[in-house]
N, C-alpha and C positions, 0 to 999 in steps of 0.2 A: 453773424449778428447785424441787424437791420433796425431801422426806426419804424415803428407801428403807429400810425396815426388813424384813430377811429372815433366815431361819434358815440358817446356815452351820456345818456340823460341830457341830451340837448348841448353838450359843449364837446370839443375835441380833445381827446387824451393822447399824450405822446408817451410812449414807453419803448424801451429798447428790448427786443425779443431775438430769439433764434429759433430757427425750424429744424427739427431734429427727427430722425426716423426711429419710432419705438415700435417693436412688434410688428414691423412691416407697415405701419401707417405713419405719415408725417405729423406731427403736432408741434404747436407753438408754445415755448416755454419763456415765460417772463423773466428777463434779467434785471431790469430796474425800470421803476416807474419815475417818469420825468416830471408830469403835471398835467393839468387841465387848462385848456385855453377857451376863453369866450369870445375872442375876437381875433382877427388876423395878425395884429400886431403882438398879442401874447404868443400866438401860435410860433411866429418866427422866432421870438426869443426862447420858447422852449426847444425848437429844432437846432438852434445854434447850441443850447445847453447839451441836448442829447448827442450831437455830432461830437462835441469835446468829450463827453462821458463815454460814449462807444469808443473812441480812439484810446482812452485811457484804460479802459475795460480790456480791449483787444490785446494791448502791449502793456501790463502794468509795471515793468520794471524800465521802460522807456522814458527817459528824462524828455519833457516836451516844452516847447516854446510856441504857444498857439497865438499866431497873429491875425488868423482869419484869412479868408481866401482873397488873393490879389490884392491884400493890403499890408503894407509895411508900417502900420502903426505910427503915421505922421511923419516917418522918415522921408528924405528927400534927396535928390542929386544936386550938387553945387557944381556946376560945371560937368566935367565927365566923371568926377568922382564922387563915391557915396560916403562923404565924411562922417554924417551922422551914424550911419551904419556900422561902420569901423569903430566908432567911438563907443557906441552902446553895446553892440555885441563883443566887440573885442574886450571891454571891460568886464562883461559877463564871463567871458572865456578866460581871462587872466584871474578873476576871482575864485574860479574853480581849481587853480593851482595845478593844471595840467603841464607836465614838461617832458618832453622828447629830446632834451639836449639841444643841439644847434638847430634842429628842424622844427622846434616850438613855432618860430613865425609863419612857416608854411601851414602847419596844423591850424593855426589860427585863423589864416586867411581861408583855408577850405572849409572851416567852420562857419565863417561869416558867408561864403559863397553859397554853402548848403542851405543856409537859413534864407538868404536873399535871392537866389537864383538856381532853383533846383534844375539841374541838366546833367548832360553826359559830361564826362571827363574833358572830352575835347572843348565842349562849350564852356565849361567852367575855367579852363585855361585862358579862353579868349575873353571871358567876363571878368576875370581877376586882372587881366592885362588892361582891359578897357575901363572898367568901374573902379577899380582899387589901386591901378597903376603899378602892379606886380609885374616883376620881371622873370617869374619862374615859368620854365618852359613846360610842355606837354610831357616830354621825357621825364623831367625832374619830378614832376607830379606822379607819373606811374611808378618812379623807383622808390618814392617816398611813400606811396600806399602799399608797395610791396613790404617795405621795411616796417611799416606800422602794423600790417597784418601778423607779422611774426611776434610782435608785443601787444597784441590785442586784449589779452586777459590782464597783463599788467596795468594797461590803461584804464580798461574797465574797472578794476579793482580801485585805482587811485580816484576815478570819478565817483564811484560809490561812497568811498570814504569821505570825499570833499562834499558832497551833497548831504549824506547824512549827519556829517559834524556841523553842518550850518542851519 
């Protein structure tokens, strides 16, 4: 799936399309029309809408929190800790009602880290320590992720229930 921007009747139209091979020939199939822009400002807005829609269409069952590229929605660091991020994203996490027993605080921190700082597990462990003041080691994070993987379907079910009931 990709964005298609083309000129139609003097304006630029933005669409989401997919290239497919049909009977040995490649064709373009329209997935969704986004809109028509008459100036550069409108075009940028339509591109953003299309990118969001494209990600939602490619993973329809994925819960997303789109903050935009390199933007943390007005959140900021106070000293070395990201207090706003922990308050906002932590509250959202808590409202979902996800519980993995005594390991829930680590899952909460890893969720916040995934939103704020997408990186490897090693970098995430370092970031958690620097940005959120976490004392979890890399080994603890690896062991936790192994444990979580065993209960993946139960956690996904509880998340679906929480999202569909709200």
